[in-house]
C-alpha positions in Angstrom: 0.0 0.0 0.0 1.2 3.5 -0.7 2.6 5.9 1.8 0.6 9.0 2.7 1.6 11.9 0.6 2.6 15.1 2.4 0.7 18.3 1.8 3.4 20.8 1.2 3.0 24.5 1.9 3.3 25.1 -1.9 0.5 22.7 -2.7 -1.6 24.0 0.2 -1.3 27.6 -1.1 -1.6 26.9 -4.9 -3.8 23.8 -5.3 -6.9 24.3 -7.3 -10.3 23.0 -6.0 -10.2 20.3 -8.7 -6.7 19.2 -7.6 -7.8 19.0 -4.0 -10.9 17.0 -5.1 -8.6 14.7 -7.0 -6.4 14.1 -4.0 -9.5 13.4 -1.8 -10.7 10.8 -4.4 -7.3 9.1 -4.4 -7.1 9.2 -0.6 -10.5 7.6 -0.3 -9.5 4.9 -2.7 -6.4 4.2 -0.6 -8.5 4.2 2.6 -10.9 1.7 1.1 -8.0 -0.6 0.1 -6.6 -0.5 3.6 -10.1 -1.1 5.1 -10.4 -4.2 2.9 -7.0 -5.3 4.1 -8.0 -4.8 7.8 -11.3 -6.7 7.2 -9.5 -9.6 5.6 -7.1 -9.7 8.5 -10.0 -9.8 11.0 -11.6 -12.6 9.0 -8.3 -14.6 9.0 -7.9 -14.0 12.8 -11.4 -15.3 13.4 -10.7 -18.4 11.3 -7.4 -19.0 13.0 -8.9 -18.6 16.5 -11.7 -21.1 15.6 -9.1 -23.5 14.3 -7.1 -23.2 17.6 -10.3 -23.8 19.6 -11.1 -26.9 17.4 -7.5 -28.2 17.9 -6.8 -28.1 14.2 -4.1 -25.5 14.2 -1.2 -25.6 14.0 -1.3 -28.4 11.5 0.2 -31.6 12.8 1.5 -32.9 9.4 5.0 -32.3 8.3 4.7 -30.9 4.8 8.4 -31.6 4.1 7.8 -35.4 4.3 4.3 -35.4 2.9 3.7 -37.4 -0.3 2.5 -35.4 -3.3 -1.1 -36.0 -4.4 -1.3 -38.0 -7.7 
């Protein structure tokens, strides 16, 4: 994900309303991407905690010695 751009004094003083609107649109899109990321992490956490409660995590098989599926 991208880093937050800085609002420089030059931009703050000279940016047109359209330019500011464009930055707002881009910032909202970035915010939505990060929110989806957070939501996915919460879902993964819920799944993992349920697996731990069920005793199915961590996996007990050793993937290094496991036979490949035909």
